[in-house]
C-alpha positions as CSV (number, residue, x, y, z in Angstrom):
1,M,95.7,76.3,56.3
2,Q,96.8,78.3,53.3
3,I,95.7,81.6,51.9
4,A,96.7,82.6,48.4
5,E,99.2,79.7,48.4
6,I,101.0,81.0,51.5
7,P,101.4,78.5,54.3
8,R,100.1,79.6,57.7
9,E,103.5,79.7,59.3
10,E,104.9,81.9,56.6
11,M,101.8,84.2,56.8
12,R,102.3,84.6,60.5
13,H,105.7,86.3,59.9
14,T,104.4,88.8,57.3
15,R,104.4,92.5,58.3
16,L,100.6,92.7,58.0
17,V,99.9,89.8,60.3
18,Q,102.6,91.1,62.8
19,D,100.9,94.5,62.7
20,W,97.5,92.9,63.4
21,L,98.9,90.9,66.3
22,A,100.6,94.0,67.8
23,E,97.3,95.9,67.5
24,G,95.4,93.1,69.2
25,R,97.9,93.0,72.0
26,Q,97.6,96.7,72.5
27,E,93.8,96.6,72.6
28,G,94.0,93.8,75.1
29,R,96.4,95.8,77.3
30,Q,94.0,98.8,77.2
31,V,90.9,96.7,78.0
32,E,92.7,95.0,80.9
33,A,94.1,98.3,82.3
34,A,90.6,99.9,82.1
35,S,89.0,96.9,83.8
36,M,91.6,97.0,86.6
37,A,91.3,100.8,87.1
38,L,87.5,100.5,87.1
39,S,87.6,97.8,89.7
40,L,89.9,99.8,92.0
41,L,87.9,103.0,91.5
42,N,84.7,101.3,92.4
43,R,86.3,100.3,95.7
44,R,87.8,103.7,96.3
45,C,85.1,106.0,95.1
46,G,81.9,103.9,95.1
47,P,79.8,102.9,92.1
48,L,80.6,104.9,89.1
49,T,78.1,106.3,86.6
50,E,77.8,104.9,83.2
51,A,79.2,108.2,81.8
52,T,82.3,108.0,84.0
53,T,82.8,104.4,83.2
54,A,82.7,105.1,79.5
55,R,85.2,108.0,79.9
56,I,87.6,105.7,81.7
57,Q,87.2,102.9,79.1
58,A,88.0,105.4,76.4
59,L,91.3,106.5,77.9
60,Q,94.5,105.4,76.2
61,I,96.9,103.1,78.0
62,D,99.3,105.8,79.1
63,K,96.4,107.7,80.7
64,L,95.0,104.5,82.3
65,E,98.4,103.8,83.9
66,A,98.6,107.4,85.2
67,L,95.0,107.0,86.6
68,A,95.9,103.8,88.3
69,D,98.8,105.5,90.0
70,A,96.8,108.6,91.0
71,L,93.9,106.7,92.4
72,L,95.9,105.5,95.3
73,D,95.7,109.0,96.6
74,F,92.0,109.5,95.9
75,Q,89.7,110.1,98.9
76,G,86.5,109.9,96.9
77,P,84.5,110.7,93.8
78,A,85.6,114.4,93.8
79,D,89.2,113.4,93.3
80,L,88.3,111.2,90.4
81,A,86.3,114.0,88.8
82,A,89.1,116.4,89.2
83,W,91.6,114.0,87.7
84,L,89.4,113.3,84.7
85,A,88.9,117.0,84.2
86,A,92.6,117.6,84.2
87,H,93.6,114.6,82.0
88,S,90.8,114.3,79.4
């Protein structure tokens, strides 16, 4: 496959393609971190509302990682609500 006479292997090493790949990896990390956090939160806090789920899915990766760490100490939904209020 060639685009504008540039072979695929050469295109893969261009700055633009490298940026797209990095962006895709970052988005994948964020989606997976949100999925894991939501799974654990559902076990710890019970079923989450759609609004809470959407708030968690919108968090950046650093906030998701902090939430994953903090949720180990949660006793229930009130702890999650307090965490989200403090970190959103």
